[in-house]
N, C-alpha and C positions, 0 to 999 in steps of 0.2 A: 613390316608389311610387304606380301610377295608380289613382285613387279616383274614384267619381260622388260628387258632394257631397251628394246625396240620393236616395230612392227604393231601390228593389231593384237589385241588381247581376244577378240572374237572376230571371226570374219564368215558370214553367212553368202552363200552364191547360189543364185537360180533354186532356191527352196520351194517346194511343193508339198501341200498338205491337203490330201481329199477324203472327207468322210461320207461312208455311207450311210443317209439317212431316209427309213422307210422306202428304201428300194430306189433312192435317188442318190447322185455324187453331189456332193457339197464342197466347192474348193475354198476350205479356210485360209490358206496361203498360195498366192498365184506368183512364182517368180521372186521371191524376197531376195533383195541383196541388201547386207547390213554389214558394215562395220564400226566396230566400236575400240578405240585406241586405247593402248594401255596408259592408267592414270586418268581416263575420263570419265566423268559424271554425267549419265545418259538418262532420262526419262523418257519412258514408253507411254503412249496415249492412245484409246482409240474409245469409239463406243461400243456397246454390247453388240456380239456378233461380228465385229469388224476384222477379228483374229489374232486380236491382242492377247488374248490367255493363250492360243496355240503356240503364238511367237515365244510367249513366256515359256511354257512346256519345251519348246525345242531348244531354245537357249539354255534351260536349267537341266538339259539332258535327260528330261523325263520322259517325254515323245520320243521315241527313236524312229517309227514309223513314216518316214517323210522322203522325198526323193530329193537331191540337190547336196552340196557341200556344205559341210561345217569345220571349220577350223577353230579349234581353242589353243592359242599361242600359237606354236610352229608344228602343232600335232593335228592331222585331221582325223576328226572323230566321228564322222559319219560314216555307219557300216558297221560299228563296233557292235559286239554282242552286248547284251543287258547287264552281264554279271560284269564286264570290263568298263561300262558306263558307269555303273552304281559306285565302282571304286573311283573311277575318276570324278564322278560327281561329287563323293565325298572328300576327297582330296583338293579338288580345284575350286569348287564353287562354293561360297558360303550363303544359305539361305537365311532370309527375314520376312516373316510373314505377318498379314493382320493379325492372326489368331494367335500368335506366338508358338504355339505347338511345344509349349513346355511339359513335361511329364511331371503331372500332381504329385506322384509319391516320392519323389528326388527332390534334394535341396538344387538350389540354383547353380551349385558349385558341380554337382554330380551331372546335371542337366547341361552345362557349358562343356563339361569333358567329353560328355558322348561323341561327337565326331571325330576327336583324336583317339578315343579308346576302339571307335571302330577302323580306324585306319591301320591298327596294329604294327605302327613303327615307332612307337615308344613306350614306355614302360607306363603302368599307371599312376605311379608317382608323378611322372613328368608329365602325362596329361594332364592330371588334377593341376601341377604347378602351372601349366600353361593357361587352364582355365581360371585358374585364382587370380593369375597377372591380366587376364582380359577383364574379369569382371571389376577389378581394382579400376582400370582403366575407365570404366562404365560408372565409377561412382559408387560402386556396391561391393566395397570391400568388407563391409561391416553388417552383410546381409547373406554369407556365403553359404549358411546352413540353413537359411530361411528356405521354405517351399513357395513355391510360385503363389499359391491362393495367399498368402502372407505379404504379399509384396502389393504394392501399387502399380497401376496398368501401366504407367511409365516406366516404374521399375522393370516390370516382367518384358517390356519391349527392350529394354536397356542389357537384360539378361540375354534375350534372344540374338542381339548383337555381339555379344560376347561370344556366345557358342558360334554364331556365322564367322567370329573371326579366329577360332582355336586352331585350325588348321594353316592359317596364314593363305589365304586362297588367292588363287588368281584374279577371280571375279567375285564381287558381293552383289547378289541378284535379290533385290527388296520388292516384294509384290504387297502393295498398298499398306506400306510399314507404318503409315498415320492414320489409316481409316477406321480405327477403333478408340481414338485418341481425342481429347479435346484440343482446343487451339493453342493452348499454351503449351500442353506436354509434346503435341505435334511437332510445334518449333523448336523444342530442346532436342527433339529426336534428329530433327533436320540438321539441326546444330551439329550433332555427333557426325552425321553424314558428311558434313561439309569439311570436320575436322578430318575424317578419316581421307577427304578425298585432297585434302592440302599436304595431306603426309604419302600421297602416291596411290592410295586405294582405286580401283578401278570399280565403277558402281553401276548399275542398270537398276532402275526404281520403275516399276509400273504405278501408275496412277491415272485416276480420274479427275483428280484437282489441279486445276490451273494454278492456283497458287502454290502447291506443292511442286509441280512440274518445273515452275520458276526457279527453283534452288539448284537446277539442274544446268550445266554448262549447254546441253542442246537437248532437244526435245524430239523424239522420233514419231510421227502419227501414223497410226495404222488405219487404213480405210479399205474396205471390201478386200481383204487379203493382200494387201500389198502396201509399202512403207513410204512415207515421203517424210525428207527430214533427215 
């Protein structure tokens, strides 16, 4: 698992984000300061309209139109071009989503290999070997050539986690990763995150569920475009 040896994995300073809606300005983020330490497991919670989704998009290098400073490890990423951020996002951030976003026409092995193939710094064989290893860690070694629709929902989420890990990212960003799961399967997925955390992973998980958030070390609450905790 990729780690920074010291310092913060993510640092936001004085981040503002304003939307134009119907001719009026809406402040989605208002002077946000966030520090996420290397190896920390953090949950982000907030009601609809609180700025939680905007914060997620900023953290994930998806939303680049904001004021303020964003440091990912020892690199200042605010102000970079969209192309540079896309490359950085693929290399440094592993995403796990509620809806999985696995491509139905591909096997889970090919799905898991995609971020590594996009990075273009390893041979296709090496990319598939890394994807195979991550899927085996997720207990899917006997399902490598199955397509997503041939798997259970929990298996699909484990395949998505394997895909998120294939580039050994600096940060795992999970957006409602248990939102589509029954309570037993959700617990299994949270156990996977707990194991990854115990092995040094830095995890930021967005959730609306207090029981899910309780699995994290620390909870950041977002209200009215500001963070607390």
